[in-house]
C-alpha positions as CSV (number, residue, x, y, z in Angstrom):
1,X,-11.4,9.8,-10.2
2,X,-7.8,8.1,-10.1
3,X,-9.0,5.3,-13.0
4,X,-8.3,2.6,-10.7
5,X,-11.1,0.8,-11.2
6,X,-13.7,1.2,-14.9
7,X,-17.8,2.8,-13.6
8,X,-19.4,0.0,-14.7
9,X,-17.8,-2.4,-11.6
10,X,-19.6,-3.3,-8.5
11,X,-18.1,-2.1,-6.1
12,X,-20.4,-3.9,-3.4
13,X,-16.9,-7.3,-3.0
14,X,-14.7,-5.4,-3.1
15,X,-15.6,-2.5,0.3
16,X,-15.1,-5.7,2.4
17,X,-12.0,-6.5,1.2
18,X,-10.5,-3.0,1.0
19,X,-11.9,-2.1,4.4
20,X,-10.2,-6.0,5.7
21,X,-7.3,-5.0,4.6
22,X,-7.0,-1.2,6.3
23,X,-9.0,-2.0,9.3
24,X,-5.7,-4.5,10.3
25,X,-3.3,-1.2,8.3
26,X,-5.1,1.3,11.9
27,X,-4.3,-1.0,13.7
28,X,-0.8,-1.6,14.0
29,X,1.3,1.6,14.6
30,X,3.4,3.3,12.4
31,X,6.4,1.7,13.6
32,X,4.7,-1.5,12.6
33,X,3.9,-1.3,9.1
34,X,5.9,-0.6,5.5
35,X,5.9,-0.6,2.5
36,X,6.7,-3.5,1.6
37,X,3.5,-5.1,4.0
38,X,1.4,-2.5,2.6
39,X,2.3,-3.0,-0.8
40,X,1.5,-7.0,-0.2
41,X,-1.3,-6.6,1.1
42,X,-3.2,-4.2,-1.0
43,X,-2.3,-7.0,-4.2
44,X,-3.6,-9.0,-3.2
45,X,-6.8,-7.5,-3.1
46,X,-5.8,-5.6,-6.5
47,X,-5.2,-9.1,-7.3
48,X,-8.5,-10.1,-6.4
49,X,-10.9,-7.9,-8.1
50,X,-10.6,-6.2,-11.4
51,X,-7.7,-3.3,-10.9
52,X,-5.8,-1.5,-12.8
53,X,-3.2,0.6,-11.4
54,X,-2.3,3.5,-13.2
55,X,1.5,3.7,-14.2
56,X,2.2,6.5,-11.8
57,X,1.0,4.7,-9.4
58,X,2.3,1.2,-9.2
59,X,6.1,3.4,-10.5
60,X,5.7,5.0,-7.1
61,X,4.8,2.6,-4.9
62,X,8.1,-0.1,-6.6
63,X,10.1,2.8,-6.0
64,X,9.0,2.7,-2.5
65,X,9.8,-0.3,-1.9
66,X,12.7,-0.2,-3.3
67,X,14.5,2.9,-1.8
68,X,12.4,1.0,1.9
69,X,14.7,-2.3,0.7
70,X,18.1,-0.6,0.4
71,X,17.5,1.1,3.9
72,X,16.6,-1.6,5.3
73,X,20.1,-2.9,3.9
74,X,21.9,-0.7,5.7
75,X,19.9,-0.4,8.9
76,X,17.8,-3.0,9.8
77,X,15.3,-2.1,12.3
78,X,14.2,1.7,10.0
79,X,11.4,2.3,9.4
80,X,10.7,4.0,6.7
81,X,7.2,5.1,7.4
82,X,8.9,6.5,10.6
83,X,11.0,8.4,9.3
84,X,8.6,9.8,6.9
85,X,5.5,10.8,8.6
86,X,5.8,13.8,10.4
87,X,6.1,15.1,6.0
88,X,3.0,12.7,4.2
89,X,0.3,13.2,8.3
């Protein structure tokens, strides 16, 4: 278990919210997605429901978002997810 939710949480209202988010994300191309969009979209769901994001995951997401911002500052057309896709696909 990743410990994002307590075992006693009713997930029935959470599933549709996550499904909507992931449907939108999965209908996008890798070139259209970026970490900020993903983090913002998940953040909307995470703040609505009783999620507890472990510090380790929050730090990784924050770091990736900052690195993406730095890359975009240097090259506004740089696509972080497209560039990293071969390594995590």
